[in-house]
C-alpha positions in Angstrom: -13.1 24.0 14.8 -13.5 20.5 16.4 -10.0 18.6 16.8 -10.1 16.4 13.3 -9.9 13.5 15.2 -13.4 13.9 16.1 -14.7 15.0 12.8 -12.6 11.7 11.1 -14.1 9.4 13.8 -17.7 10.7 12.9 -17.2 10.4 9.3 -15.9 6.9 9.7 -18.8 5.9 11.8 -21.1 7.2 9.0 -20.2 5.0 6.3 -23.1 2.9 5.3 -23.1 0.2 2.4 -26.4 1.7 1.1 -24.9 5.1 1.0 -22.0 4.5 -1.1 -21.7 4.6 -4.9 -21.9 1.7 -6.9 -18.2 2.7 -8.3 -16.9 2.9 -4.4 -18.8 -0.3 -3.7 -17.3 -2.2 -6.8 -14.0 -0.2 -5.5 -13.9 -1.5 -2.1 -14.7 -5.1 -3.5 -11.9 -4.8 -5.9 -9.0 -4.0 -4.0 -10.0 -6.1 -1.3 -9.0 -9.0 -3.5 -5.9 -7.1 -4.6 -4.8 -6.7 -1.0 -5.6 -10.4 0.1 -4.0 -11.5 -3.3 -0.6 -9.7 -2.5 -0.9 -10.5 1.0 -0.5 -14.4 0.1 2.2 -13.8 -2.1 3.7 -12.1 0.8 4.0 -15.3 2.2 7.0 -16.2 0.0 8.8 -12.8 0.4 11.7 -12.3 1.8 11.9 -12.3 5.8 8.3 -12.9 5.7 9.0 -16.5 7.4 11.2 -15.0 10.3 8.2 -12.3 10.7 5.2 -14.9 11.1 7.5 -17.0 13.3 8.4 -14.0 15.6 4.5 -13.4 15.5 3.8 -16.6 16.7 6.1 -16.6 19.2 5.0 -13.1 20.2 1.4 -13.3 20.3 0.8 -17.1 20.8 -1.7 -19.4 19.3 -5.1 -18.3 19.0 -7.6 -17.7 16.6 -6.7 -14.5 13.8 -5.4 -16.4 10.6 -1.9 -15.1 8.7 -2.3 -14.9 5.3 -1.2 -17.8 2.8 -0.2 -20.0 6.1 -3.0 -22.7 6.5 -3.1 -23.6 10.3 -1.2 -20.7 11.2 -3.1 -18.3 13.7 -1.7 -16.2 16.6 -3.2 -13.3 18.8 -5.3 -10.5 16.6 -2.6 -7.9 17.1 0.5 -10.1 15.9 -1.8 -11.7 13.0 -2.6 -8.3 11.7 1.6 -7.4 12.3 2.2 -10.4 10.4 -0.2 -9.7 7.6 0.7 -6.1 7.2 4.0 -6.9 6.5 3.2 -9.7 4.2 0.9 -7.3 2.3 3.6 -4.4 2.2 6.6 -6.6 1.6 6.8 -6.6 -2.2 5.8 -3.5 -2.6 2.7 -4.5 -4.5 -0.1 -3.2 -2.4 -2.6 -0.4 -3.7 -1.8 3.1 -3.3 -3.5 6.6 -3.2 -1.1 8.6 -5.0 -2.4 12.2 -3.6 -2.1 10.9 -0.2 1.7 9.3 -1.0 0.2 6.3 1.2 -0.9 2.5 1.2 -4.1 2.6 2.6 -5.0 -1.3 3.0 -1.8 -2.6 4.0 -2.8 -2.0 7.6 -6.2 -1.5 7.6 -7.2 -4.6 5.8 -4.6 -6.7 8.5 -6.3 -4.8 11.2 -10.2 -5.9 9.9 -8.9 -9.4 9.5 -8.0 -9.8 13.2 -11.0 -8.2 14.4 -13.3 -10.0 12.7 -11.9 -13.3 13.8 -12.9 -12.1 17.2 -16.3 -10.7 16.7 -17.9 -12.4 13.3 -19.1 -9.4 11.1 -21.1 -9.3 7.8 -18.9 -8.9 4.6 -21.2 -5.4 4.1 -19.6 -4.3 7.3 -16.3 -5.4 6.6 -16.6 -3.1 3.1 -17.3 -0.3 5.0 -15.2 0.0 7.7 -12.4 -0.6 4.6 -13.6 2.3 2.8 -13.4 4.4 6.3 -10.0 3.5 6.8 -9.1 4.6 3.3 -11.1 8.2 3.5 -9.0 8.6 6.9 -5.4 7.6 5.4 -6.5 9.6 2.0 -7.5 12.7 4.4 -4.2 12.9 6.7 -2.1 12.4 3.6 -3.7 15.1 1.2 -3.6 17.4 4.1 -0.4 17.4 4.1 2.1 20.1 2.4 5.5 19.3 2.7 7.9 16.4 1.8 8.1 13.1 3.4 10.3 12.9 6.6 8.4 10.2 7.9 6.6 6.9 6.7 3.1 8.0 5.8 1.6 4.4 5.2 2.6 3.7 8.8 2.1 7.0 10.5 -1.3 7.7 8.9 -2.1 4.0 8.7 -2.4 3.3 12.5 -5.2 6.0 12.5 -6.9 4.6 9.2 -6.7 1.2 10.8 -8.3 2.7 14.1 -11.1 4.2 12.0 -12.0 1.1 10.3 -12.0 -0.9 13.3 -14.3 1.8 15.1 -16.7 1.7 12.2 -16.7 -2.2 12.4 -17.5 -2.3 15.9 -19.8 0.6 15.8 -18.4 2.3 18.4 -19.7 5.5 20.1 -18.0 8.6 18.7 -16.4 9.5 22.3 -14.5 5.9 22.1 -14.0 6.2 18.5 -12.1 9.5 19.1 -10.3 8.1 22.5 -9.0 5.1 20.2 -7.4 7.9 18.0 -5.9 9.4 21.0 -4.0 5.8 21.7 -3.0 5.4 18.3 -1.3 8.7 18.6 0.5 7.0 21.5 2.0 4.3 19.0 2.4 6.3 15.7 5.7 6.0 14.3 7.5 5.2 11.1 10.9 6.5 9.5 11.7 7.3 6.2 15.5 5.9 7.3 14.6 2.8 6.1 13.4 3.7 2.8 16.5 5.8 2.1 18.8 2.5 3.2 16.5 0.0 1.2 15.4 -1.9 4.3 12.7 -4.2 4.7 11.9 -2.2 7.7 9.7 -0.4 5.6 7.1 -3.5 5.9 8.0 -3.9 9.5 6.7 -0.2 10.3 3.6 -1.3 8.5 3.0 -4.1 10.3 3.5 -2.0 13.5 0.7 0.5 12.6 -1.5 -2.6 12.2 -0.4 -3.7 15.3 -0.9 -0.6 17.5 -4.1 0.1 15.7 -5.5 -3.7 17.6 -4.3 -2.2 20.9 -5.4 1.2 20.3 -8.4 0.2 19.8 -8.4 -2.6 22.5 -7.2 0.6 24.9 -10.1 2.5 24.3 -12.9 0.1 24.6 -11.4 -0.6 28.1 -12.1 2.9 29.0 -8.8 3.9 29.6 -8.6 7.9 28.5 -6.3 9.1 26.0 -5.6 12.6 24.3 -8.6 14.5 22.5 -6.4 16.3 19.7 -4.8 13.6 18.2 -4.7 15.0 14.8 -4.7 18.8 15.3 -2.9 19.1 18.7 0.5 21.1 19.3 1.8 17.6 19.9 -0.7 15.9 17.7 -0.1 14.2 14.5 0.6 16.9 12.2 2.8 18.8 14.6 4.9 15.8 15.1 4.9 13.8 11.5 4.3 16.2 8.7 6.2 19.3 7.4 3.0 21.4 7.2 -0.5 20.7 6.9 -3.9 22.3 5.2 -6.7 20.5 6.8 -9.8 22.9 5.8 -10.1 21.6 2.2 -9.2 17.6 2.4 -11.7 17.5 5.5 -14.0 19.3 3.2 -13.8 16.3 1.1 -15.2 13.9 3.3 -18.8 12.7 2.7 -18.1 14.2 -1.3 -15.5 12.1 -2.4 -15.0 8.1 -1.9 -11.2 7.8 -1.7 -11.4 4.4 -2.3 -12.3 5.1 -5.8 -9.3 7.0 -6.2 -7.2 4.4 -5.3 -4.3 2.8 -7.8 -3.6 -0.3 -8.3 0.2 -1.5 -8.6 0.7 -3.5 -11.9 4.5 -4.2 -10.9 5.8 -4.9 -7.6 7.8 -2.3 -7.2 7.8 1.3 -5.5 4.8 3.0 -7.6 7.3 5.9 -8.1 9.1 3.8 -10.6 5.7 2.8 -12.4 5.7 5.7 -14.8 9.2 5.0 -16.4 8.7 1.2 -16.8 5.6 1.8 -19.0 7.7 4.4 -20.8 10.5 2.0 -21.5 7.9 -0.6 -22.6 6.2 1.8 -25.0 9.9 2.5 -26.6 10.3 -1.4 -26.6 7.1 -1.7 -28.6 6.7 1.2 -30.7 10.4 2.4 -31.1 12.6 -0.8 -31.2 14.6 -0.1 -28.3 16.8 -2.9 -27.3 19.2 -3.7 -24.8 22.2 -3.5 -27.9 21.0 -0.5 -29.0 20.3 1.8 -26.0 23.3 4.2 -24.8 21.0 6.3 -22.2 17.8 6.6 -20.7 16.7 9.0 -18.6 13.5 9.5 -16.5 12.9 13.8 -15.7 9.9 13.9 -13.2 8.6 15.2 -10.3 10.9 15.6 -7.4 9.3 13.2 -5.3 10.3 10.5 -7.8 13.8 11.0 -8.0 13.8 10.8 -4.3 11.7 7.8 -4.0 13.5 5.5 -6.8 16.5 7.6 -8.3 19.0 5.6 -6.2 22.1 3.9 -8.0 22.4 0.1 -8.6 24.7 -1.7 -6.8 26.1 -5.4 -7.0 24.3 -7.8 -4.6 21.8 -5.1 -3.0 19.1 -6.3 -1.1 15.6 -6.9 -2.5 14.1 -4.1 -0.7 17.1 -1.5 -2.1 16.4 -2.9 -5.4 12.5 -2.6 -5.8 13.3 1.1 -5.0 15.6 1.3 -7.8 14.7 2.5 -11.0 17.6 1.6 -12.6 17.5 -2.2 -11.8 13.9 -1.9 -12.7 15.0 -0.6 -16.0 17.5 -3.2 -16.9 15.2 -6.1 -15.7 12.5 -4.4 -18.1 15.1 -4.1 -21.1 15.8 -7.5 -20.6 12.6 -9.3 -19.6 10.1 -7.1 -21.0 8.4 -6.5 -17.4 9.1 -6.5 -13.9 7.4 -9.3 -12.0 7.5 -11.2 -8.4 10.0 -13.2 -10.0 12.6 -10.4 -11.1 14.3 -9.8 -7.5 15.9 -13.7 -7.0 19.5 -13.5 -6.2 20.8 -14.6 -9.1 19.5 -11.8 -11.1 20.4 -9.2 -8.5 23.9 -10.6 -8.5 24.1 -10.6 -12.5 27.1 -8.6 -13.7 25.4 -7.9 -16.9 22.5 -6.7 -15.4 24.0 -4.3 -12.9 26.3 -2.7 -15.9 23.0 -2.4 -17.9 21.3 -0.7 -15.0 24.2 2.3 -15.3 22.4 3.5 -18.5 19.2 4.2 -16.5 19.0 7.7 -14.7 15.9 9.6 -12.9 16.4 13.7 -12.7 14.2 15.9 -10.8 12.3 18.0 -13.1 11.9 20.9 -10.3 8.1 20.5 -9.9 7.0 22.1 -6.8 4.4 19.9 -6.1 5.9 17.4 -3.3 3.4 14.6 -3.8 2.9 14.8 -7.8 4.0 11.4 -9.8 3.1 13.3 -13.0 3.3 14.8 -15.6 6.9 13.2 -16.6 9.0 12.5 -19.8 11.2 9.5 -20.7 14.1 9.9 -23.0 16.1 7.1 -24.5 19.2 8.3 -26.5 20.4 5.6 -29.0 23.4 4.2 -30.2 22.8 5.7 -33.4 22.5 9.3 -31.9 18.7 9.0 -32.4 16.6 10.3 -29.6 13.2 9.0 -28.4 10.7 10.9 -26.4 7.7 9.6 -24.4 5.7 11.5 -22.4 3.9 10.4 -18.7 0.5 11.9 -18.1 -0.7 9.3 -16.2 0.4 5.9 -14.5 -0.9 2.5 -15.4 -3.1 1.3 -12.4 -4.3 4.6 -11.5 -7.8 6.0 -11.6 -8.1 7.8 -14.8 -6.0 4.6 -16.3 -7.2 1.4 -14.3 -6.4 -2.3 -14.6 -9.1 -4.1 -16.9 -10.9 -7.0 -14.9 -8.5 -9.5 -17.3 -5.3 -7.8 -16.0 -6.8 -7.5 -12.3 -7.3 -11.3 -12.2 -4.3 -11.8 -13.9 -2.3 -10.1 -11.3 -4.4 -11.9 -8.4 -3.7 -15.5 -10.1 0.0 -14.5 -10.1 0.0 -13.5 -6.6 -1.7 -16.8 -5.6 0.8 -18.5 -7.9 3.6 -17.1 -5.9 2.1 -18.0 -2.8 1.6 -21.5 -3.3 -2.1 -21.2 -3.2 -3.3 -20.8 -6.9 -6.5 -23.6 -6.3 -7.9 -20.5 -4.1 -8.0 -18.0 -7.4 -11.9 -19.4 -8.7 -13.8 -19.8 -5.1 -11.7 -16.4 -3.9 -12.9 -14.6 -6.8 -16.4 -15.7 -6.2 -16.6 -15.0 -2.9 -15.2 -11.3 -3.1 -17.7 -10.7 -6.4 -20.5 -11.0 -3.8 -18.5 -10.2 -0.2 -21.2 -7.8 0.8 -23.5 -10.8 0.9 -21.8 -12.6 3.1 -23.2 -13.1 6.5 -19.6 -13.9 8.3 -16.5 -12.3 6.3 -13.8 -13.9 7.5 -15.9 -17.4 7.3 -16.1 -16.8 4.1 -12.6 -15.9 3.0 -11.6 -19.2 4.7 -13.7 -21.4 2.9 -12.0 -19.8 -0.3 -8.9 -20.8 0.8 -10.5 -24.5 1.6 
């Protein structure tokens, strides 16, 4: 069998707008809108100003824009770095649950930079986005072991290279060469996740930057390894604890992975969303309140416990608390939801909130699937001794339980408000609703922001 890099590159190059289903076309527009909104909100994420300043210093003055920062533009590689950081920094970007990856943080950041160098149509931009999602999803679905490297970065660089190859309509050999260069740059560790450090988003930024560089190296004719994915020192050998490639590769051209993306309704680790919704259900239907909750236990697949089961700690950093369900549960109990404003210093240092968080716990239910998010069950023990159970069979925002148009727009508006660009809501929505008709993708987006 040909190396998977060749198969994935050939698939990416084959994507055409008329060949996509109406569902895939709609999902591409919708999740581009979601990603841009999240990236604008990321303009005010912790450390975002420092990252943008460094990107400007490293890349110098240029023509590639940084989301939410009118007048700031730098080189394509470092604009991609800053944009991918902003898109992922608040854990609000869409996710492919089966792949355990965030495809569009890297893919959209890379495509914005590419479109600033060589103008492209909205239709081609969206086709490239679909191609990138397919590649990231395929790599993630092929993995059979637990996460040891940070897949949004390690797989993200290949998805972004695939998207860039489709946008430029590279020949298959050059596209495969770009995969080879991407292997040389691929990196991303879960140590940042364990410690709750903002370097998770830095790794995503580095993947988008590296995709631009890998693409440029391939276009310059510099040879790279042919077996970037399946070779003895390729992607799977280095970054994953086992792989089964045949079934995921067989889905290419049959399953449009962009239609399998999930929104994040809350700016937190996706693994915490099921428990948040279960707690909201208990509050709405069973009268659970701060005054009568003795204990809340979320029994869920091991991935959930691993990703958001950490214990609360006074004064923890924002990145830590976004991935701590105990903190998220306490916030939900007090405010009814988790929002972009839920991680202010005063809230994180609030001793009452920290004490409240001690009542929340995530337990491993022994599910053998290392990538499962559901099924799960929430249990609340109340002070009167009664017990409330809520099963979680789907996650809010998943394809089986999507956001409505109104909920999607509410999220987009909240993101633009947080980023200081609420005035762009209506023009951006109008542009993206018909983005495939735009003759110049980046000019259309720029016009929406004035």
